[in-house]
Structure formats: structure tokens, C-alpha cells
C-alpha positions as CSV (number, residue, x, y, z in Angstrom):
1,X,-4.6,-43.0,-34.4
2,X,-7.1,-40.8,-32.8
3,X,-6.6,-37.1,-32.0
4,X,-6.5,-38.0,-28.2
5,X,-3.8,-40.3,-28.7
6,X,-1.8,-37.8,-30.8
7,X,-2.4,-35.1,-28.2
8,X,-1.4,-37.5,-25.3
9,X,1.9,-38.2,-27.2
10,X,2.5,-34.6,-27.9
11,X,2.0,-33.9,-24.3
12,X,4.5,-36.8,-23.3
13,X,7.1,-35.5,-25.6
14,X,6.8,-32.1,-24.1
15,X,7.0,-33.4,-20.5
16,X,10.1,-35.4,-21.5
17,X,11.6,-32.5,-23.1
18,X,11.1,-30.5,-19.8
19,X,12.6,-33.3,-17.7
20,X,15.6,-33.5,-20.0
21,X,16.2,-29.7,-19.8
22,X,16.1,-29.9,-15.9
23,X,18.5,-33.0,-16.1
24,X,20.9,-31.0,-18.4
25,X,20.9,-28.2,-15.9
26,X,21.6,-30.6,-13.1
27,X,24.5,-32.2,-14.9
28,X,25.9,-28.9,-16.1
29,X,25.8,-27.8,-12.2
30,X,27.5,-31.0,-11.3
31,X,30.2,-30.4,-13.9
32,X,29.4,-33.6,-15.7
33,X,29.9,-32.5,-19.3
34,X,29.3,-35.8,-21.1
35,X,26.0,-36.4,-19.3
36,X,24.9,-32.9,-19.9
37,X,25.5,-33.1,-23.5
38,X,23.5,-36.4,-23.5
39,X,20.6,-34.8,-21.8
40,X,20.8,-31.8,-24.2
41,X,20.6,-34.3,-27.2
42,X,17.7,-35.9,-25.6
43,X,16.0,-32.7,-25.0
44,X,16.3,-31.7,-28.6
45,X,15.1,-35.1,-29.8
46,X,11.9,-34.6,-27.7
47,X,11.5,-31.1,-29.1
48,X,11.6,-32.5,-32.5
49,X,9.1,-35.2,-31.6
50,X,6.9,-32.6,-29.8
51,X,6.7,-30.3,-32.9
52,X,6.2,-33.3,-35.3
53,X,3.2,-34.4,-33.3
54,X,1.7,-31.0,-32.9
55,X,2.1,-30.6,-36.8
56,X,0.2,-33.8,-37.1
57,X,-2.6,-32.5,-34.8
58,X,-2.9,-29.3,-36.6
59,X,-3.1,-31.0,-40.0
60,X,-6.0,-33.2,-38.7
61,X,-7.8,-30.4,-37.0
62,X,-7.8,-28.4,-40.3
63,X,-8.3,-31.1,-42.7
């Protein structure tokens, strides 16, 4: 996997996380607790993916 692929995946994970945070807020405002919890869980998973991918990028950059 090239650096560009990792970078694109990391950026995609970050964008997904942002979208899920927005979705979480919308569900919270609408009073839909179960949908809000699902969006929160998905936002956390996206954050973890983003952090894992950025760790890989850092390792490749300084290897």
C-alpha cells in the first residue's frame, strides 16, 4: 500500500467520523436515542480507524 492510499483512507475515516458526529447530534436533537447511540458508536469506530491509519503513516514516514 502506498503512502497516498493510506493518506486517502485516513482522510476518508476522518470525514466519516465528522459525518457521524453530525448525525449523532441530529438524532439527539430529534430525540431518537437508539439512532444517536448507533451514530456515536460508528463515530468512535471511525476515529479509531483514523488514528490507526495515521499511526501507520507516521511509521512509514519515519521508517
